[in-house]
RODO-390091 format. One record per residue (C-alpha): residue number from 1; residue in one letter; chain; x negated, y, z. Coordinates in pm, whole numbers. Each point is the difference from the previous one (the first is absolute). Example, Ala and Ser with C-alpha at 12.3 -4.5 7.8 and 13.67 -1.06 7.14 Angstrom:
// residues 2
1  a  A  -1230  -450  780
2  s  A  -137  344  -66
END
This chain:
// residues 690
1  m  A  3099  885  2451
2  s  A  -158  204  277
3  t  A  -306  223  -23
4  p  A  -315  -203  81
5  v  A  -85  33  368
6  d  A  -196  -273  180
7  d  A  -44  -54  370
8  p  A  -379  53  14
9  l  A  -30  -203  319
10  d  A  157  -325  -123
11  p  A  91  -4  -371
12  l  A  26  -382  -5
13  s  A  274  10  263
14  r  A  188  256  -205
15  e  A  -17  -223  -307
16  r  A  123  -297  203
17  s  A  287  213  123
18  h  A  93  89  -358
19  l  A  -12  -370  -90
20  a  A  236  -86  286
21  g  A  234  281  -100
22  s  A  -5  -112  -364
23  r  A  84  -357  95
24  a  A  291  124  211
25  a  A  123  213  -293
26  l  A  -21  -297  -237
27  r  A  195  -211  248
28  a  A  268  271  17
29  m  A  18  12  -383
30  r  A  53  -374  -7
31  e  A  266  14  272
32  d  A  184  273  -193
33  v  A  22  -225  -305
34  e  A  101  -305  208
35  s  A  286  200  154
36  l  A  157  97  -334
37  d  A  365  -109  -35
38  i  A  92  -67  -364
39  s  A  333  -170  60
40  d  A  206  291  -137
41  v  A  -234  157  -255
42  t  A  12  -250  -288
43  a  A  272  -49  -258
44  n  A  -26  -379  -27
45  w  A  -192  -300  128
46  v  A  -254  17  -284
47  n  A  -102  354  94
48  a  A  -7  -105  364
49  e  A  -240  -286  -79
50  v  A  -229  228  -199
51  l  A  -5  266  271
52  a  A  -56  -258  273
53  r  A  -298  -140  -193
54  q  A  -145  349  -46
55  i  A  35  69  371
56  d  A  -164  -333  84
57  d  A  -292  84  -230
58  r  A  -32  340  164
59  i  A  -11  -158  346
60  k  A  -274  -238  -115
61  a  A  -196  289  -153
62  l  A  10  184  334
63  a  A  -148  -292  194
64  d  A  -285  98  231
65  l  A  -267  -268  -35
66  s  A  -192  -10  327
67  d  A  -334  -94  -158
68  t  A  29  251  -287
69  p  A  -101  362  72
70  l  A  288  241  -54
71  f  A  -244  263  -121
72  f  A  -365  -34  -95
73  g  A  -106  356  -76
74  r  A  56  369  57
75  l  A  -42  305  -221
76  d  A  -43  353  133
77  y  A  72  246  -281
78  l  A  -167  341  1
79  h  A  321  151  -140
80  a  A  359  -116  -25
81  p  A  25  -243  -297
82  g  A  159  169  -300
83  a  A  -33  346  150
84  e  A  -233  271  -118
85  q  A  -332  -21  178
86  a  A  27  349  145
87  e  A  -244  126  256
88  g  A  114  -94  349
89  a  A  251  -262  -123
90  e  A  27  -296  238
91  g  A  -32  -354  -123
92  e  A  188  -309  110
93  r  A  -84  -346  132
94  f  A  132  -320  -154
95  y  A  -36  -357  122
96  i  A  -26  -243  -293
97  g  A  155  -346  25
98  r  A  175  -281  -183
99  r  A  346  154  20
100  h  A  172  328  84
101  v  A  105  51  362
102  h  A  193  302  128
103  d  A  120  110  343
104  a  A  355  73  111
105  e  A  -14  349  -156
106  g  A  -117  -138  -333
107  d  A  -356  128  31
108  p  A  -257  -245  -139
109  m  A  -224  -178  249
110  v  A  -161  -230  -259
111  i  A  -25  74  -373
112  d  A  27  -278  -257
113  w  A  -341  -66  -159
114  r  A  161  37  -343
115  a  A  123  357  57
116  p  A  -186  277  -188
117  v  A  -108  159  327
118  s  A  -183  -326  87
119  q  A  -208  -15  -316
120  p  A  -299  198  137
121  f  A  -50  -275  258
122  y  A  -128  -213  -289
123  r  A  -140  265  -235
124  a  A  -147  282  212
125  s  A  -377  30  29
126  k  A  -251  259  119
127  k  A  -51  100  -363
128  d  A  375  39  -50
129  p  A  174  19  341
130  l  A  346  66  -150
131  d  A  76  252  278
132  i  A  -65  -260  270
133  g  A  -186  119  308
134  l  A  -8  -336  176
135  r  A  64  -361  -104
136  r  A  28  -241  290
137  r  A  -2  -378  -25
138  f  A  128  -215  285
139  g  A  -138  -328  127
140  y  A  229  -263  151
141  t  A  -42  -319  198
142  g  A  318  -196  -56
143  g  A  264  269  20
144  d  A  -195  222  242
145  l  A  -167  320  -117
146  t  A  -358  -25  127
147  a  A  -213  240  -204
148  y  A  -3  280  -250
149  e  A  -245  142  -249
150  d  A  3  356  -134
151  e  A  -118  149  -327
152  h  A  -20  379  -2
153  l  A  36  42  -372
154  s  A  -27  379  -3
155  d  A  -302  -14  228
156  p  A  -338  -169  -67
157  a  A  8  -144  354
158  a  A  -53  -371  50
159  v  A  264  -268  40
160  t  A  116  -37  359
161  l  A  113  -332  149
162  s  A  214  19  315
163  g  A  -125  351  64
164  s  A  -374  -79  -2
165  a  A  -219  171  -257
166  g  A  -205  -199  -247
167  e  A  -63  -13  -370
168  a  A  127  -280  -225
169  r  A  1  -22  -376
170  t  A  310  -221  -3
171  s  A  294  -34  234
172  k  A  -70  -268  261
173  l  A  371  -50  67
174  l  A  57  -40  -374
175  q  A  -274  -263  -17
176  q  A  139  -180  305
177  e  A  350  -9  -149
178  i  A  -131  -134  -333
179  e  A  -210  -269  171
180  r  A  256  -89  271
181  p  A  53  -379  20
182  r  A  336  -120  -125
183  v  A  230  -285  88
184  g  A  320  -48  -197
185  p  A  112  153  -329
186  m  A  -152  295  -186
187  r  A  28  339  172
188  d  A  64  340  -154
189  i  A  -295  237  -47
190  v  A  198  318  54
191  a  A  -247  125  262
192  t  A  -306  -61  -218
193  i  A  102  97  -354
194  q  A  -294  167  -174
195  p  A  25  303  -236
196  e  A  -51  -204  -320
197  q  A  262  -249  120
198  d  A  242  278  97
199  e  A  -15  146  -351
200  i  A  132  -331  -136
201  v  A  255  -44  279
202  r  A  153  344  -68
203  s  A  -6  -18  -380
204  g  A  339  71  -157
205  l  A  282  -242  -68
206  g  A  7  78  -371
207  g  A  -343  -143  -80
208  t  A  -147  -351  3
209  v  A  -328  -43  187
210  c  A  -243  -289  -41
211  v  A  -248  -43  285
212  q  A  -323  -194  -59
213  g  A  -140  -78  342
214  g  A  -262  -244  120
215  p  A  25  -200  323
216  g  A  66  208  310
217  t  A  84  322  -184
218  g  A  358  -6  131
219  k  A  180  -26  -335
220  t  A  282  -218  136
221  a  A  58  235  290
222  v  A  -10  299  -236
223  g  A  268  -158  -218
224  l  A  227  -75  297
225  h  A  -46  348  146
226  r  A  78  149  -341
227  v  A  334  -183  9
228  a  A  67  142  347
229  y  A  -90  349  -119
230  l  A  219  -21  -311
231  l  A  295  -123  209
232  y  A  -48  303  224
233  a  A  -35  251  -286
234  h  A  267  -150  -233
235  r  A  226  -194  236
236  e  A  334  57  -174
237  r  A  -132  -84  -345
238  l  A  -180  -316  111
239  a  A  297  -104  213
240  r  A  197  -17  -327
241  t  A  -266  -157  -220
242  g  A  -190  -221  246
243  t  A  -363  -81  75
244  l  A  -190  -328  -27
245  v  A  -337  -129  121
246  i  A  -142  -290  -203
247  g  A  -274  -219  148
248  p  A  -192  -305  -124
249  n  A  154  -259  235
250  k  A  223  -48  305
251  s  A  -295  -10  241
252  f  A  -114  343  -113
253  l  A  351  145  23
254  h  A  39  -138  351
255  y  A  -334  159  93
256  i  A  108  350  -114
257  e  A  371  -14  86
258  q  A  -22  199  327
259  v  A  -180  306  -142
260  l  A  302  184  -142
261  p  A  236  -80  293
262  a  A  -267  140  236
263  l  A  25  324  -201
264  g  A  380  0  33
265  e  A  74  -132  -351
266  l  A  224  -308  5
267  s  A  156  -7  -347
268  v  A  -292  -100  -222
269  r  A  33  -340  -164
270  q  A  -304  -229  -31
271  a  A  -45  -274  -261
272  t  A  -249  -191  -210
273  v  A  5  3  -380
274  d  A  133  -357  16
275  d  A  293  125  210
276  l  A  85  261  -263
277  v  A  18  -251  -286
278  a  A  166  -287  186
279  h  A  258  -74  -270
280  v  A  -88  -372  12
281  e  A  -148  -231  261
282  v  A  -377  -28  -44
283  r  A  -105  -362  44
284  g  A  -290  -32  -243
285  a  A  -339  156  -68
286  d  A  -196  88  -313
287  d  A  -364  -68  -61
288  s  A  -203  321  -27
289  t  A  -11  -7  -382
290  a  A  378  -18  -35
291  a  A  54  257  274
292  v  A  -232  247  -176
293  v  A  195  -29  -327
294  k  A  339  25  174
295  g  A  -121  305  190
296  d  A  -132  174  -311
297  a  A  187  315  -106
298  r  A  41  -146  -349
299  m  A  264  -234  142
300  a  A  232  300  31
301  e  A  18  30  -380
302  v  A  48  -376  -41
303  l  A  295  16  240
304  r  A  146  309  -167
305  r  A  -11  -172  -338
306  a  A  163  -313  141
307  v  A  282  200  160
308  y  A  90  211  -302
309  a  A  -32  -296  -236
310  h  A  343  -96  132
311  v  A  151  295  -188
312  s  A  120  -94  -350
313  m  A  129  228  -273
314  p  A  372  -47  -76
315  t  A  97  -161  -330
316  e  A  376  3  46
317  p  A  241  289  70
318  v  A  194  31  326
319  v  A  376  -3  -46
320  v  A  207  134  291
321  v  A  374  -72  2
322  r  A  223  242  192
323  g  A  370  -49  -46
324  s  A  70  -18  -372
325  r  A  -321  181  -96
326  r  A  -341  -150  -80
327  w  A  -309  212  38
328  r  A  -317  -111  -176
329  v  A  -355  109  92
330  p  A  -227  -107  -288
331  a  A  -327  -187  58
332  y  A  -218  287  -127
333  e  A  153  239  256
334  l  A  -54  -255  277
335  e  A  -362  -34  -111
336  e  A  -51  376  19
337  t  A  136  -4  357
338  v  A  -228  -288  101
339  r  A  -309  165  -152
340  e  A  83  327  174
341  l  A  19  -177  335
342  l  A  -332  -175  -67
343  d  A  -166  328  -98
344  r  A  114  164  325
345  d  A  -221  -248  190
346  i  A  246  -33  288
347  r  A  25  -308  221
348  y  A  126  -313  -174
349  g  A  292  -34  239
350  a  A  97  367  -21
351  a  A  2  -18  -381
352  r  A  211  -315  14
353  e  A  253  181  221
354  a  A  3  297  -239
355  l  A  56  -206  -316
356  p  A  372  -83  53
357  q  A  71  367  74
358  r  A  -181  100  -320
359  i  A  209  -250  -201
360  a  A  317  124  170
361  h  A  -93  358  -83
362  a  A  -34  -93  -368
363  v  A  353  -146  15
364  l  A  135  315  168
365  v  A  -148  217  -277
366  q  A  197  -203  -252
367  m  A  315  33  213
368  e  A  -36  378  12
369  r  A  -52  18  -375
370  s  A  328  -190  -46
371  g  A  189  254  210
372  e  A  2  -174  339
373  a  A  -108  171  323
374  p  A  -178  -265  211
375  d  A  -147  88  341
376  d  A  -270  -150  222
377  r  A  233  -276  118
378  v  A  41  -118  -358
379  q  A  -380  0  -49
380  d  A  -47  -210  314
381  a  A  270  -241  -117
382  v  A  -168  -38  -341
383  a  A  -337  -58  169
384  r  A  159  -289  191
385  n  A  159  -148  -313
386  s  A  -91  -365  -58
387  a  A  -136  71  -349
388  v  A  -229  271  135
389  k  A  -117  -225  287
390  a  A  -77  -281  -242
391  a  A  -199  234  -225
392  v  A  -202  137  293
393  k  A  -77  -352  122
394  a  A  -125  -96  -345
395  i  A  -196  320  -68
396  w  A  -134  81  348
397  p  A  29  -312  217
398  p  A  -71  9  376
399  v  A  -354  -88  111
400  d  A  -82  -190  319
401  p  A  -354  109  103
402  a  A  -100  -328  166
403  k  A  131  -210  -290
404  l  A  -185  218  -250
405  v  A  -333  -35  182
406  l  A  59  -373  41
407  r  A  51  -34  -376
408  l  A  -319  196  -73
409  l  A  -203  -225  230
410  t  A  144  -327  -131
411  d  A  77  63  -369
412  a  A  -324  30  -198
413  d  A  173  123  -316
414  f  A  198  266  187
415  l  A  -316  122  173
416  a  A  -198  1  -324
417  e  A  268  204  -174
418  h  A  -5  279  258
419  a  A  -369  -13  99
420  a  A  -125  16  -357
421  e  A  -295  241  -35
422  i  A  19  68  376
423  l  A  -122  -322  163
424  s  A  -245  -238  -164
425  e  A  97  -362  -58
426  d  A  -223  -106  289
427  e  A  166  253  231
428  q  A  343  -125  -102
429  k  A  -102  -358  73
430  t  A  -136  112  338
431  i  A  335  129  125
432  l  A  223  -271  -151
433  w  A  128  -254  250
434  a  A  -112  -356  -62
435  k  A  331  -161  93
436  p  A  354  101  -101
437  v  A  230  140  270
438  r  A  372  -67  23
439  s  A  111  326  161
440  v  A  -103  325  165
441  k  A  59  -149  346
442  s  A  -212  -309  -60
443  a  A  -293  199  -143
444  k  A  -313  36  213
445  w  A  -43  372  -45
446  s  A  -330  168  84
447  a  A  -46  348  147
448  a  A  -108  126  -345
449  d  A  317  -147  -156
450  a  A  215  193  248
451  v  A  -169  323  -113
452  l  A  84  -84  -363
453  i  A  364  -54  96
454  d  A  -3  336  177
455  e  A  -127  163  -320
456  v  A  285  -153  -201
457  n  A  247  96  269
458  d  A  -107  362  -45
459  l  A  29  -25  -379
460  v  A  360  -111  48
461  s  A  99  239  281
462  r  A  -199  286  152
463  t  A  -170  -66  333
464  a  A  103  244  275
465  s  A  -268  259  76
466  l  A  -109  107  349
467  g  A  -117  342  110
468  h  A  -347  -112  107
469  v  A  -196  -325  -6
470  v  A  -327  -79  179
471  l  A  -200  -284  -156
472  d  A  -287  -131  213
473  e  A  -284  -234  -104
474  a  A  98  88  -356
475  q  A  -328  -117  -152
476  d  A  127  -361  -3
477  l  A  308  62  -215
478  s  A  34  -112  -361
479  p  A  117  250  -264
480  m  A  344  -166  -1
481  q  A  20  32  380
482  y  A  -88  369  -30
483  r  A  288  35  -246
484  a  A  233  -168  250
485  v  A  -102  251  268
486  g  A  21  292  -242
487  r  A  362  -91  -79
488  r  A  83  64  367
489  c  A  -116  363  -20
490  t  A  74  114  -356
491  t  A  171  315  127
492  g  A  -203  21  321
493  s  A  -368  15  92
494  a  A  -253  -245  137
495  t  A  -304  -29  224
496  i  A  -243  -263  -129
497  l  A  -262  -132  243
498  g  A  -287  -234  -73
499  d  A  -367  -75  -42
500  l  A  -131  -125  -335
501  a  A  -281  -184  179
502  q  A  254  -211  191
503  g  A  187  -132  -306
504  t  A  11  -379  43
505  t  A  240  -114  -272
506  p  A  -105  -106  -351
507  w  A  199  297  -134
508  a  A  -129  251  257
509  t  A  27  368  -94
510  r  A  -297  132  -198
511  s  A  82  371  28
512  w  A  263  211  173
513  d  A  77  181  -326
514  e  A  115  -332  -146
515  a  A  201  -77  311
516  l  A  179  335  -11
517  a  A  80  -52  -369
518  h  A  159  -339  72
519  l  A  202  160  280
520  g  A  128  265  -237
521  k  A  -175  267  208
522  s  A  -287  104  -228
523  e  A  21  353  139
524  g  A  -90  -125  349
525  v  A  -294  155  186
526  i  A  -287  -229  108
527  e  A  -159  82  337
528  e  A  -301  -176  152
529  l  A  -67  -54  370
530  t  A  -366  -80  70
531  a  A  -36  82  371
532  g  A  23  -315  212
533  f  A  167  43  338
534  r  A  71  -360  99
535  v  A  -288  -222  -117
536  p  A  -328  39  196
537  t  A  -308  133  -179
538  d  A  -207  -321  10
539  v  A  294  -212  -115
540  i  A  93  216  -300
541  a  A  -366  30  -99
542  y  A  -32  -380  -6
543  a  A  324  -52  -194
544  s  A  -94  274  -249
545  r  A  -286  -218  -125
546  l  A  271  -176  -203
547  l  A  128  313  -178
548  p  A  -248  -4  -293
549  h  A  125  -352  -80
550  i  A  376  55  44
551  a  A  62  368  -85
552  p  A  -315  159  -146
553  g  A  143  348  -49
554  l  A  160  34  342
555  a  A  -150  223  270
556  p  A  -68  -182  328
557  v  A  192  102  309
558  a  A  -199  232  229
559  s  A  77  -81  363
560  i  A  28  317  208
561  r  A  4  -182  333
562  e  A  -273  77  249
563  n  A  21  -353  141
564  p  A  -176  -234  -244
565  g  A  204  -292  133
566  f  A  -105  -355  85
567  f  A  -134  -207  -290
568  e  A  -172  -337  -9
569  v  A  -75  -268  -259
570  r  A  -19  -332  184
571  e  A  -95  -346  -125
572  v  A  219  -277  144
573  s  A  -5  -378  -26
574  g  A  375  -73  -8
575  t  A  351  100  101
576  k  A  -75  -47  371
577  e  A  -248  287  -9
578  v  A  254  211  -188
579  v  A  248  -65  281
580  l  A  -264  93  259
581  a  A  -55  329  -185
582  c  A  378  65  19
583  g  A  -21  -48  376
584  e  A  -281  256  20
585  l  A  204  258  -194
586  l  A  305  -62  220
587  r  A  -201  145  289
588  q  A  22  334  -181
589  e  A  306  223  17
590  g  A  237  -2  -297
591  s  A  113  -230  -280
592  i  A  -212  -273  -160
593  g  A  33  -131  -355
594  l  A  -161  -327  -104
595  i  A  -4  22  -382
596  a  A  -89  -301  -211
597  a  A  43  -149  -345
598  d  A  350  -143  -33
599  a  A  -137  -354  -36
600  r  A  -178  23  337
601  i  A  303  118  199
602  p  A  128  -351  101
603  a  A  -339  -106  141
604  l  A  -40  327  192
605  a  A  356  -23  133
606  e  A  -71  -347  132
607  a  A  -326  114  160
608  l  A  168  295  172
609  t  A  275  -223  134
610  d  A  -251  -256  130
611  a  A  -184  281  179
612  g  A  324  124  161
613  l  A  -4  336  -180
614  t  A  346  120  -97
615  y  A  26  187  -328
616  l  A  254  169  -225
617  a  A  66  -4  -372
618  p  A  -10  322  -207
619  g  A  319  195  52
620  e  A  50  -122  355
621  e  A  -37  279  253
622  t  A  -303  -8  226
623  t  A  49  50  373
624  r  A  -238  57  288
625  q  A  27  -372  76
626  t  A  -54  -122  -360
627  r  A  -242  218  -193
628  l  A  -151  -247  -247
629  t  A  140  -35  -353
630  l  A  -113  -271  -244
631  v  A  9  164  -342
632  p  A  -29  -167  -342
633  a  A  -215  224  -219
634  s  A  284  23  -252
635  l  A  219  176  260
636  a  A  -260  232  155
637  k  A  60  296  -229
638  g  A  137  307  177
639  l  A  -40  -148  350
640  e  A  -235  130  271
641  y  A  -147  -145  316
642  d  A  -227  151  263
643  y  A  -245  -287  -46
644  v  A  -30  -238  -293
645  l  A  -178  -331  -18
646  l  A  -49  -88  -366
647  d  A  -54  -370  -58
648  e  A  -215  -122  -293
649  p  A  -6  289  -250
650  q  A  -111  -229  -283
651  a  A  311  -216  51
652  v  A  214  315  -38
653  v  A  -168  71  -334
654  d  A  24  -363  -115
655  g  A  372  -8  80
656  e  A  84  229  -292
657  p  A  17  -90  -372
658  d  A  -296  223  -94
659  e  A  -295  161  173
660  r  A  111  362  -35
661  t  A  339  -72  155
662  g  A  -173  -200  274
663  l  A  -238  287  79
664  r  A  294  241  12
665  r  A  178  -232  242
666  l  A  -315  -4  211
667  y  A  -17  381  -8
668  v  A  353  12  138
669  a  A  -83  -246  278
670  l  A  -319  184  100
671  t  A  184  331  43
672  r  A  282  -100  237
673  a  A  -195  86  317
674  v  A  49  323  195
675  s  A  -259  -49  277
676  g  A  -218  -298  -86
677  l  A  -71  -279  -249
678  v  A  -169  -337  39
679  v  A  -81  -186  -323
680  a  A  -38  -372  79
681  h  A  -148  -234  -259
682  g  A  -143  -350  -21
683  a  A  -38  2  -376
684  g  A  -199  273  -171
685  l  A  134  352  -40
686  p  A  102  130  -343
687  v  A  -309  141  -169
688  q  A  184  328  -65
689  l  A  -14  74  374
690  g  A  -379  4  -22
END
């Protein structure tokens, strides 16, 4: 980059000129890729397809989104990065953006935010300037650069906005970007990442990180940006091993699905836990008591016992006939082989595949002792011998995971045999099905049953491991679900995101140490985010009244926003007044969420329709024409709206099986607002709100 020199007469024009030049350079980069001719550079059609797909992904990654700033900041170094800070050495200037852009000569015009040289944009301070003389933030209206704000980090001078002097304790442009109204899916926070967030984002690939973060602390965004950073820093490795983002439901995944593509990352798969364990069709549901038992980590040992109970010790020898010779492997030798395989604790299926080779090897030893010289082909032939196959089938029969779980849930004696001293008799009765089932296909499997089948599937054959997994809203997972996720990153690492206060399942996580243990990542580091960037001060203060009742040991989120936000508790006499309140909020700019207890959604939907107000369901993308979303409280987790109208808080609490879960559900609903919250109630408010 060039040595920092500004036009003192019109610096804003110079920055606009650099933006125009950068957009032209990005367009040229895209055109270069589009013009590539690969017709004669691939050996076969398979390679051609792969290369064509890679080129297509590259073209998409180089898209210039008109409403997304190409760069959002600038760093002026006092010295050249990486060079000795010698007296008189000249620094360089770097524009920081979402992706790298270079000119025709290959010189960078915009530096990727993930590059090491960009890190001081997020970490530098007046106490530790990191060799930065000036940090500049840019303000945009649409895609137009309209303002800038300077921080002279090596100088005690005040912050300057658009060239005018004035002191400010916090960046006004930063606050404006954080509080900017939103329509549509979740945006990236690459321009507003804070130092404590950046430390998590840039943590290494080798370690697992668990982030406890209250509402508005940016934990979801931190997790997604960590994926983007890891893909930048370890692209080849993760291209081989894969990355996965796991969310609580389809609505949530739809809400966040544009964040990584906006950062140029198109290859990250998204799924729910139910997607991962979809070995059977889920058509049934458990009551909470049965679901708690099925989700308990003790079920893993019950399943392991049931699987390996299929192995029986041989009582008869194996006799292999080859030509005129008969080779006999005695029962005691077979038993030694079986016990050795059991002691090795390898997968059931892998041991079953190894057993015929072990028997064949025993036969080959006898052949060699008799003077023959068998080779590997003879061993393979013996392993395929009908007598050997019959012995393997009798000793180590195949196990169908779904059939095994079905038998456990329908055969009281079979369950009692393998759950002895693990589950109580009452717990066993709780998970037993009341009616017999004819087959796996006709069974009405629950989501918890599918997780059990996944556990057995892994006991039989190892689940493939990914390079990195991000698990969001993790506090709602059962121990068995954690195990299912952990199987997907046994040789990789994970980023776990959640808030213990927002756990709304009967088996909600009690501590992150327990969660990491169930994941198989006990060595993971637990980080806590307590600074609230999204939820207004008055709103988070009101919602935090519930914390002593739902998570006594948890520190409340401290909102750092200067704008306290709009907050009102309003008494209403019926759904018509709720609809009128929606109309009032629609006069504001941004998205509106009407959150209510699930049981009240049909009545509110009818009232909105009668009033002529169009609305969306969670997961449907808001537009400037349709900004109102009707949200069941059970689906509100992880979503955000500029303004929220919360209908009947007591009904939200009453809609859950117990008070603590209901209060946690209410805490989630209260903290979905970014700019303002109206709490509408006809019945009394929960006493915990004061």
